[in-house]
Backbone bond lengths (Angstrom), bond angles and torsions (degrees), N, CA, C in turn:
res aa  C-N    CA-C-N  psi(-1)  N-CA   C-N-CA  omega(-1)  CA-C   N-CA-C  phi
1 M - - - 1.517 - - 1.511 110.00 -
2 P 1.261 117.28 129.83 1.489 123.01 -177.67 1.471 108.49 -68.95
3 M 1.325 116.22 145.73 1.380 129.25 175.22 1.506 114.21 -79.64
4 L 1.236 122.36 138.09 1.426 125.35 175.94 1.531 112.41 -52.18
5 G 1.181 122.72 120.75 1.362 123.05 -175.24 1.461 120.77 95.65
6 D 1.405 116.59 -4.20 1.433 123.61 177.47 1.468 112.37 -66.68
7 R 1.302 123.09 -42.97 1.382 129.43 -179.20 1.564 108.56 -128.25
8 L 1.354 108.56 137.88 1.535 110.16 174.32 1.418 110.48 -120.48
9 D 1.422 113.74 146.24 1.509 117.43 177.38 1.507 108.65 -79.22
10 S 1.282 114.04 -173.28 1.495 121.63 -175.86 1.485 112.46 -61.34
11 Q 1.383 119.33 -24.85 1.415 119.17 178.73 1.472 117.05 -94.82
12 G 1.359 113.78 6.01 1.442 120.92 177.19 1.510 108.61 88.83
13 I 1.229 123.64 16.27 1.409 127.09 -171.83 1.639 107.25 -98.20
14 P 1.249 123.90 129.57 1.411 122.53 179.75 1.576 108.96 -54.82
15 S 1.419 110.67 134.45 1.545 116.35 -172.33 1.618 109.98 -56.10
16 M 1.368 119.53 -31.12 1.443 114.88 178.92 1.527 112.27 -64.24
17 V 1.333 115.85 -33.96 1.426 115.02 178.78 1.474 112.78 -77.95
18 A 1.331 114.22 -31.61 1.527 115.55 177.96 1.484 113.87 -59.62
19 T 1.405 115.29 -30.49 1.477 120.31 -171.87 1.538 104.20 -98.42
20 S 1.272 121.78 -4.82 1.477 124.46 -174.94 1.502 112.24 -80.41
21 S 1.319 114.59 172.80 1.623 116.17 179.46 1.476 108.57 -67.36
22 P 1.344 111.72 163.53 1.368 121.90 -179.89 1.568 113.20 -57.13
23 W 1.353 110.23 -30.65 1.531 114.98 -179.50 1.534 110.92 -71.40
24 V 1.289 120.06 -34.12 1.458 124.68 175.86 1.447 106.71 -60.72
25 R 1.377 119.26 -54.34 1.333 127.28 178.06 1.516 115.30 -49.39
26 L 1.352 115.27 -49.23 1.437 121.67 178.38 1.477 110.05 -61.67
27 A 1.416 122.04 -42.25 1.371 124.16 179.33 1.460 115.57 -61.17
28 C 1.417 109.03 -39.78 1.487 111.76 179.30 1.538 113.59 -71.05
29 A 1.400 112.60 -34.69 1.420 117.16 175.48 1.657 112.81 -59.84
30 L 1.324 107.78 -50.79 1.504 110.95 173.56 1.410 123.22 -55.77
31 A 1.390 113.15 -35.98 1.427 122.17 174.07 1.498 113.65 -64.55
32 A 1.319 115.96 -42.83 1.430 122.58 175.35 1.588 115.20 -62.90
33 L 1.405 110.88 -45.61 1.513 117.61 173.97 1.574 110.10 -56.72
34 T 1.346 115.48 -45.20 1.452 121.15 -171.29 1.584 105.40 -64.02
35 G 1.292 113.55 -42.86 1.488 120.60 178.08 1.550 112.02 -56.25
36 L 1.292 112.26 -41.98 1.552 115.80 179.51 1.502 111.86 -70.97
37 A 1.385 114.49 -34.66 1.469 116.80 -177.58 1.555 107.36 -71.85
38 C 1.284 120.37 -32.22 1.428 121.83 -177.04 1.581 111.35 -81.48
39 A 1.290 117.27 -12.96 1.408 123.38 173.56 1.444 115.74 -59.86
40 N 1.246 118.68 -33.98 1.467 125.06 -177.76 1.422 112.10 -126.70
41 P 1.389 120.77 82.87 1.392 125.25 -170.85 1.580 111.63 -69.33
42 A 1.287 117.80 139.37 1.519 119.90 177.92 1.481 104.87 -84.99
43 R 1.377 116.84 164.42 1.312 124.27 -179.92 1.459 107.07 -75.01
44 S 1.371 115.44 150.39 1.475 121.91 -173.28 1.630 106.15 -68.82
45 H 1.241 115.60 151.55 1.445 119.62 -177.59 1.580 109.50 -139.44
46 V 1.245 117.48 159.02 1.388 121.96 176.78 1.556 107.65 -80.99
47 P 1.318 123.58 126.11 1.511 117.02 -176.62 1.455 111.57 -71.26
48 G 1.353 117.18 162.33 1.595 124.23 -174.49 1.524 107.28 -61.04
49 F 1.319 118.80 -38.12 1.490 118.14 -176.22 1.584 103.35 -123.26
50 V 1.446 109.38 127.86 1.456 115.33 173.91 1.470 105.77 -123.52
51 A 1.339 118.18 132.62 1.396 120.33 176.45 1.505 117.27 -47.92
52 P 1.272 119.85 141.08 1.471 115.08 -175.74 1.529 115.00 -67.74
53 W 1.319 120.40 -28.51 1.534 121.02 174.65 1.568 109.09 -64.63
54 L 1.433 118.17 -31.17 1.480 117.39 175.67 1.548 113.70 -73.39
55 R 1.289 113.89 -44.80 1.372 123.24 -174.48 1.586 107.25 -65.98
56 A 1.369 117.62 -30.04 1.481 116.10 -179.95 1.445 118.96 -68.59
57 D 1.335 115.98 -9.88 1.465 122.43 -179.28 1.661 107.04 -97.68
58 P 1.231 116.70 99.27 1.513 115.48 -172.20 1.577 107.29 -69.89
59 R 1.228 120.19 -17.34 1.552 124.06 -175.83 1.596 108.23 -90.91
60 R 1.347 122.70 11.80 1.342 127.13 174.71 1.413 114.83 -104.33
61 C 1.274 119.28 131.23 1.402 124.54 178.45 1.653 110.32 -74.26
62 L 1.196 116.64 121.55 1.509 119.66 -174.99 1.493 112.04 -100.84
63 L 1.346 118.69 12.92 1.471 121.22 175.98 1.518 109.10 -73.02
64 V 1.364 114.07 146.97 1.514 118.01 175.48 1.543 106.21 -69.19
65 R 1.236 119.53 132.57 1.474 124.25 179.92 1.524 110.68 -68.40
66 D 1.309 115.96 119.88 1.433 127.17 178.59 1.524 102.48 -87.54
67 L 1.312 123.89 102.84 1.464 128.95 -177.22 1.661 107.89 -74.57
68 S 1.269 119.87 -12.48 1.387 119.71 179.80 1.579 108.86 -89.11
69 A 1.293 115.52 -12.17 1.595 119.48 176.91 1.452 111.45 -93.60
70 S 1.270 114.86 158.33 1.487 118.89 -175.35 1.595 102.95 -87.21
71 M 1.334 115.10 166.23 1.439 118.45 -176.98 1.473 111.14 -63.24
72 E 1.366 121.20 -35.80 1.468 121.02 176.70 1.514 112.33 -60.20
73 V 1.379 116.05 -42.49 1.484 119.21 178.83 1.509 109.50 -65.66
74 M 1.294 123.16 -39.49 1.471 124.30 178.58 1.469 107.83 -68.26
75 A 1.261 120.43 -45.26 1.512 125.05 -179.44 1.579 104.59 -57.57
76 Q 1.233 118.73 -45.98 1.433 123.60 -177.64 1.548 111.09 -59.73
77 R 1.360 113.39 -50.07 1.514 119.08 175.51 1.598 112.55 -52.48
78 C 1.358 107.08 -53.08 1.534 112.30 176.45 1.458 117.70 -55.25
79 A 1.300 114.39 -48.16 1.557 119.17 178.44 1.506 111.60 -61.99
80 E 1.293 118.81 -43.42 1.479 125.24 176.23 1.564 110.29 -58.13
81 Q 1.325 115.52 -42.26 1.487 115.55 175.03 1.481 111.62 -66.62
82 F 1.305 116.00 -39.43 1.529 118.10 -174.31 1.576 109.11 -67.80
83 V 1.311 117.43 -45.29 1.493 114.03 175.73 1.429 114.64 -69.14
84 R 1.294 121.63 -27.51 1.505 121.28 172.26 1.521 111.28 -71.69
85 E 1.271 118.86 -41.43 1.493 119.30 179.04 1.503 113.61 -66.61
86 N 1.347 115.63 -32.40 1.488 122.48 178.22 1.503 116.87 -89.71
87 G 1.349 115.13 10.33 1.434 119.13 168.53 1.532 116.52 77.49
88 Y 1.332 121.68 21.93 1.418 126.63 -178.35 1.548 112.53 -84.67
89 T 1.351 115.08 -21.38 1.542 115.66 -178.32 1.461 105.92 -99.85
90 D 1.439 115.95 -178.32 1.457 123.05 178.23 1.450 113.24 -64.11
91 V 1.303 119.78 -13.13 1.550 125.02 -178.15 1.559 101.92 -86.62
92 P 1.362 112.99 139.26 1.497 119.22 175.15 1.615 109.84 -59.35
93 A 1.305 111.92 148.51 1.507 119.05 176.22 1.469 109.52 -60.90
94 T 1.345 116.20 160.39 1.463 123.16 -176.68 1.635 104.09 -65.95
95 D 1.286 109.11 154.09 1.547 118.18 172.28 1.501 113.23 -67.78
96 D 1.303 118.05 -26.00 1.357 128.36 -170.00 1.555 107.60 -83.01
97 S 1.383 114.47 92.08 1.368 122.35 -172.94 1.676 113.24 -65.14
98 T 1.270 115.28 -11.78 1.416 120.25 178.79 1.492 113.60 -76.10
99 R 1.427 114.74 -11.89 1.464 123.15 176.18 1.575 114.51 -93.04
100 W 1.257 112.83 -5.87 1.544 118.41 -175.46 1.607 106.57 -80.05
101 V 1.314 111.96 143.74 1.364 115.28 177.53 1.639 109.30 -133.82
102 L 1.211 119.32 137.14 1.423 123.82 179.96 1.482 110.33 -86.41
103 E 1.344 118.53 139.63 1.450 123.68 177.90 1.607 105.23 -81.94
104 V 1.380 112.68 173.09 1.410 115.49 -171.25 1.585 116.65 -57.88
105 E 1.339 117.36 -37.41 1.418 119.21 -168.62 1.641 105.87 -110.92
106 E 1.319 120.42 16.08 1.452 121.96 174.89 1.361 113.23 -88.52
107 G 1.338 112.32 162.89 1.589 116.34 175.22 1.500 103.40 178.07
108 G 1.295 117.41 173.04 1.393 124.19 176.43 1.521 109.46 99.95
109 A 1.296 116.46 -161.57 1.493 122.79 -174.10 1.444 108.53 -71.93
110 W 1.391 116.17 139.46 1.475 119.10 178.78 1.565 113.01 -58.73
111 T 1.306 118.70 -32.96 1.530 124.00 -178.71 1.522 103.51 -57.60
112 R 1.335 118.80 -50.67 1.429 123.60 -174.42 1.568 110.97 -64.34
113 V 1.330 114.81 -47.43 1.465 120.81 177.84 1.540 114.87 -57.00
114 L 1.389 114.26 -44.18 1.430 118.11 -178.45 1.503 107.58 -75.06
115 A 1.348 125.40 -32.39 1.456 122.93 179.24 1.559 109.56 -69.94
116 T 1.299 116.13 -30.19 1.490 122.69 178.26 1.544 108.11 -66.11
117 R 1.347 115.99 -48.30 1.428 124.64 -176.89 1.528 116.03 -67.38
118 N 1.313 113.96 -31.34 1.594 122.39 -168.77 1.582 107.80 -57.87
119 G 1.396 106.45 123.16 1.414 115.06 176.18 1.546 120.47 79.50
120 T 1.370 115.40 10.18 1.487 116.92 -176.12 1.535 110.33 -81.34
121 L 1.398 120.48 -31.18 1.472 118.34 -177.59 1.483 112.56 -118.01
122 D 1.305 120.14 157.89 1.348 126.78 178.07 1.571 107.44 -69.91
123 R 1.320 115.21 150.78 1.495 124.41 -175.67 1.533 109.10 -61.20
124 Q 1.326 113.38 -48.54 1.544 126.49 -172.98 1.596 108.10 -93.78
125 A 1.215 113.60 143.31 1.442 119.97 176.06 1.455 110.37 -76.14
126 A 1.358 118.31 144.59 1.484 121.65 177.14 1.546 113.14 -75.50
127 T 1.404 116.16 -38.90 1.365 121.59 -175.65 1.518 112.13 -166.86
128 S 1.274 119.61 159.74 1.460 121.93 176.74 1.519 109.18 -142.24
129 Q 1.326 113.26 155.19 1.519 119.46 178.44 1.559 105.81 -149.45
130 C 1.309 111.88 137.14 1.547 117.13 175.37 1.413 108.58 -122.79
131 S 1.382 115.23 145.37 1.482 125.88 169.75 1.487 107.61 -112.75
132 M 1.300 118.13 -171.31 1.474 122.75 175.25 1.511 111.61 -63.28
133 R 1.340 120.05 -32.65 1.327 121.48 -175.65 1.544 118.68 -102.69
134 Q 1.266 115.07 -31.04 1.553 116.07 -177.33 1.489 110.31 -151.65
135 C 1.265 112.68 164.34 1.543 123.32 171.45 1.392 113.32 -113.38
136 M 1.292 124.01 150.56 1.429 130.32 178.28 1.504 107.80 -132.17
137 V 1.375 119.69 128.35 1.401 121.95 177.34 1.546 111.19 -128.08
138 L 1.305 118.13 127.23 1.429 125.10 -176.90 1.475 115.80 -90.87
139 F 1.269 118.35 141.27 1.561 123.28 -179.32 1.489 106.59 -132.99
140 R 1.314 116.82 123.88 1.495 123.90 176.62 1.574 112.21 -60.41
141 V 1.362 112.63 129.03 1.383 115.24 173.02 1.587 113.04 -75.93
142 V 1.280 114.93 129.96 1.533 119.18 -172.64 1.573 106.83 -114.27
143 R 1.320 120.09 -17.18 1.432 114.71 178.29 1.575 104.35 -146.20
144 P 1.321 117.81 139.14 1.451 124.78 32.38 1.529 114.25 -84.14
145 V 1.276 121.94 -27.52 1.474 124.16 173.75 1.574 103.38 -144.20
146 P 1.354 110.13 143.84 1.506 118.11 177.51 1.538 108.74 -63.77
147 R 1.411 113.72 123.51 1.427 120.35 178.20 1.459 105.39 -151.03
148 C 1.353 109.35 176.22 1.506 114.65 -179.24 1.495 116.06 -83.34
149 T 1.337 113.79 61.52 1.464 121.71 -171.67 1.575 103.28 -129.15
150 Y 1.338 115.07 142.51 1.437 123.65 179.57 1.592 106.13 -128.20
151 R 1.333 109.40 162.62 1.541 119.26 172.15 1.581 103.46 -128.80
152 A 1.242 112.03 147.47 1.538 121.50 -175.46 1.522 112.18 -109.06
153 V 1.266 113.02 127.02 1.586 120.69 166.08 1.530 105.79 -98.54
154 T 1.375 111.25 130.85 1.553 114.36 179.05 1.556 102.81 -118.16
155 M 1.274 110.16 156.91 1.469 116.75 177.81 1.630 107.70 -155.82
156 S 1.202 116.29 164.30 1.482 118.94 170.32 1.539 113.17 -71.10
157 Q 1.343 115.57 166.66 1.457 116.31 175.64 1.452 120.85 -66.25
158 V 1.365 113.73 -7.05 1.456 120.69 175.92 1.622 109.23 -111.41
159 F 1.310 114.38 21.42 1.496 121.74 172.55 1.496 113.89 61.05
160 T 1.341 115.96 39.09 1.432 121.86 174.07 1.657 106.99 -121.36
161 R 1.266 118.50 172.67 1.491 125.21 -174.85 1.507 108.94 49.05
162 L 1.351 116.82 55.22 1.420 121.82 170.60 1.547 109.52 -70.26
163 R 1.346 112.66 136.21 1.525 116.21 -178.05 1.503 107.55 -154.74
164 L 1.367 110.91 137.37 1.497 119.01 174.81 1.495 100.40 -89.53
165 E 1.381 116.67 119.49 1.407 124.07 -176.50 1.535 107.33 -78.02
166 P 1.349 113.46 140.43 1.428 120.76 172.44 1.381 115.91 -60.22
167 G 1.322 120.07 144.94 1.437 127.31 172.51 1.599 111.59 90.26
168 D 1.249 113.92 168.17 1.538 121.61 179.03 1.442 111.03 -105.56
169 I 1.364 113.85 157.63 1.470 125.51 176.73 1.528 102.05 -114.25
170 N 1.404 113.05 116.07 1.558 114.83 179.68 1.574 108.39 -97.49
171 D 1.371 110.01 135.10 1.509 117.83 174.31 1.533 105.79 -87.50
172 L 1.356 112.45 110.39 1.446 121.09 -179.40 1.531 112.31 -63.54
173 R 1.281 118.32 -36.38 1.480 120.44 -174.25 1.413 113.20 -101.53
174 C 1.289 120.51 12.30 1.498 126.97 177.86 1.597 110.57 -56.99
175 G 1.386 113.98 -45.76 1.442 121.36 -178.37 1.571 110.02 -57.75
176 E 1.398 115.49 -40.58 1.416 118.04 -172.05 1.537 109.13 -70.77
177 R 1.410 116.02 -31.77 1.496 120.39 -178.57 1.468 107.23 -72.74
178 R 1.298 118.90 -40.36 1.450 123.23 -178.49 1.513 116.70 -64.34
179 A 1.319 115.59 -29.26 1.398 125.84 -177.01 1.518 114.62 -63.54
């Protein structure tokens, strides 16, 4: 019995497939197309419809899980969306107030909270790391003044319980690298 791939026809199709039924040829063609589609994964996106019970949790990442991306990449995408929706970047916070989350020591009117947050963190994460239980994503602090300080967004390994941790993380060797 010839092995698949031993002989190719004039179109480069293995001879077993060339002589098989049209259904086998169709299945092989679909498999090839699927492989090509997976070779260049698209960025994750929020689906058009999200169940209300999912949307009700502002600490849940609503991005469609990209199975071709590592946990760290997916955590980074979720954290970037989280800081963007909550108004920490130079982009205004989302209009969907159900996605806003208060930090530990915040309070008062949302307009004041969002104005205080605006432009404090870089849009793109600096780095991310995941363990078996949680992921941590670091963002460079850009305001009040650019310095070697980061804030951490943590989340579960299934991209829920997103939280901007209180306090800053200082890079002690940053000054050495800048010199």
